[in-house]
C-alpha angles and dihedrals in degrees: 000000000000092000092046091051092053092051093046091049092054093044090051091051090053092048093049092049091049092048092050091054092046094057122126118298097087113063090187093062094115091050089050090056092052091048091051092049094047100040098061133114122268122203130191120186135179124193119181120184141180115202127186125189127187108182118170089214092069133067096229139031118248124234122181134172109188134169130201122204112196126188123178139165132197117197126221119257124277120178088341091305123124129178131206132189130179131184126192128193120187121192139170124245121196103316118066102153097128144089109247091198142236093055095303093124110036116199096028102092091122087073128074116253121269100178098216109110117178122246145094127279140185090228099182137006118163146142123227121206114190098188089169131018089249099042131065132178119197122191124184142029108344148160114252118196115174120189108310091345093250091134105016124023149131101254085231095175092071118077093238108053129219113245136170137230097222152137111235132187123191127182138179093180092122114071115263090357135113117191120192126187127172133177110205122198100173137019116210106205132203095263094073131233098288091084132045092242089063094077139030128200107220143169098216135165121193119190121177128166125185119198113195112213132188123292098025095302124135138177121207121189117187143182121199119183117185123185106180115194094190101042107028092184087069092060103113144151113217121185119179151126138223130203124196138169148132138259122202115226108183108294092343133074134221116210115200133192130182123177136172132178135176119209133193138167119283140184112346097355110153095223137034114237146139129212138172134227127204131180127177125173137170122188122187113204106199107179143312095013097313112133142162126205139195122190144167124198125182129189108189122240137192138219088239120066122254096030104096125118111272137192108197097168098043133117090242101180090071092062138059096012135320092255086077095223092145105047084130118041112244115244090250090054129238135268114191119190110184143178124200139186132189123195131177114216111183106301092344128094114209123198130184127180131181121197131191111196127199140157118271090216114053095359096245113164120249098185142271135264139203119203127187136175140176122196139170142169127236104207113319094298108053133056140180127202128186114187141169139182124195117188121185115193121219116243111268095018123124091242132091134220110268136185123190128183131185139187114186133181124191134190127184129190 
């Protein structure tokens, strides 16, 4: 009830403010509303994908051909109010030999998980109120992407996206500063609303402030408090900061990132714990799109189970290898040393990444992984992606050799 009261209070405040601005004076107010509703932007997107998974821990290989149809519409502005709605429909085409996860495909547990269940979803539905050029209030179901999405993201790689029922305030009122705060009451996960794992009732506060400094440098402190009613182990308090910037070296550029976060239990968490997070990267952009990167990421572990650093709201596929072997942090933690290279070849963009994975506690090896992708655009509307992930488990580890392959086509109108 407390969460509901907060949301209703904020929604009421927005409504009152809008009504005050819409008072008399303009006899054409009704016509303005119609104009705003009819003069918006319509988007239609199609994303078709073939995914193959060979995981030695499962009896059978997984093959899936899925398609996502996305339709959204943003209205024009009326009295500083703007609306947005987005529908997604995911359906299978031809190949359905896979486990879509979390009980969404009963009877297919002999297959590895490809977390793309079919179904329809009201992905986003929110109202923006820009009561000042430097202030915006957003109320409703929305996408939240913070920084590189390591802690809060939309899980955009999966066909059904993760979104949030939230009230969000953003301001740039302070010079060279962007402050973001969101209160989240529910997380709508990638598994859809047909299963309990598809949604989580939470009492979550997200505070993120970016301070832009001279010479392309910025510092971003953040505080994320999650109290998850449905999965208490996800109830965490994470306090951290990231610094990033660039150095010019002749005709080339060196991009640097350093991040640290401390995490502890919060709310109804079943255990008391504390764990640390570190991330350091350096990317050298040579010329014409060619770049090389070196990075180290560490999610702290513990000698006792259930006390490792966790990221329950993250876009996980973007980190620790595309084979998705570390969607949950092992109890002993995770150290990920990685090398990357990007190379443009004609209209193609080629990417290669190598990871070496080991435990944070004890240093035992988990395995290594090689990821590669090739992508290109055909005009501004069509795209093609070819992608592969090849994970080799170390002998004696709890992991299994895994190969994943993707072919993805996109169209946007």
